[in-house]
C-alpha positions, 0 to 999 in steps of 0.5 A, a space after each residue: 500500500 503506497 501513501 502520499 503526503 497530504 495536508 488535512 485541508 487538502 484531504 478534506 477538499 479531496 474527499 468532499 469533491 469525491 463525495 459530491 460527485 458520487 452516485 449512491 450505489 443503491 440507486 437512492 438519493 442519499 450518499 453515505 460516507 464512513 470515517 472509520 478510526 480508533 478514538 485516538 485517530 479522532 475520526 470525528 474531526 475529519 468527519 466534521 471537516 468533510 461535512 462542512 466542506 460539503 455544506 459549502 458545496 451546497 449539500 445537506 449533510 448529517 454527521 452521526 457518531 457511533 458514540 450515540 449508539 452504544 448499547 445499555 451498560 447492562 449489555 456493554 458490561 456483561 463481562 466486565 467494564 474492560 473486556 476488549 471482546 465486548 468492546 469489539 462485538 457488543 458495545 455498539 448497537 449495529 441493529 439500531 444503526 441499521 434501523 434508525 440511520 440506514 433504513 430511512 436512507 434506503 431507496 424510497 425511505 423517509 430520510 428521517 434519521 435518528 442522530 443518536 439513541 443512547 446516552 452512556 453518561 445517564 445510561 438512558 435514551 437520549 430522546 433526540 428528535 429525528 432529523 430529516 435529511 433531504 434527498 441529495 443529502 449526505 450521511 457522514 457516520 464516524 467512529 471506531 470499528 465501522 467496517 465489516 458490518 455490511 453497512 451500505 457505504 458509498 465511500 469508506 475512509 479508514 484512519 490508520 494508526 500503527 500499533 505504536 502510535 495507537 498505544 501512545 495516543 490512546 488515553 490511559 483509561 482506554 488502553 484496555 481497548 487495544 486488543 479489540 483494535 488488534 482483532 479488528 485488524 486481524 479479522 476485518 482488515 479495514 485498510 483492505 475494505 476502505 476506499 481511502 486509507 489515511 495514515 495518521 501516526 503523526 497528526 501533523 503530517 498525514 499521508 493517504 492512498 488516494 481514491 480509486 480511479 483518481 
């Protein structure tokens, strides 16, 4: 895999331009983007930047974080509060993402997306109102462990950290999650499934693979 140095600004513009020209693979009116990466890679920052760049191009955009789609604590902590296998397979409510985010954006869908479902601080439903994404709008879903679920992304971007960089940049109280990301690399191989891979070991000097066909 070959990487080319790029700035975050140029990367954002390139991703926004590519997304703006995409035709949804399912034939519907909504483009769906993934920005996948461990929390240490800050996928939300890139997702928000791409969303803003698309808005400047006149597109309606809805960023959604998987942090708002955690399962209740009783399920997340069934095997303890720091079980990496649970983090890998049981923390994020993929069923709710299918139902509340992707389902409404299928061809003929309502476009009414629930931006978040569960507040981990209160361990209660957020009760956030639905948001309607108009036809021609773009969903930008961001968070860790996004690939490998057959989510219907039209563009998938993976923020890649080496094992050393991931360890250095992960908060002390989250180091227990590292085996989950090792498993993600081994079982899902996100770099192989993504349309673009961004090497983010040095946050000030990213590099990327470019996009297919460009």
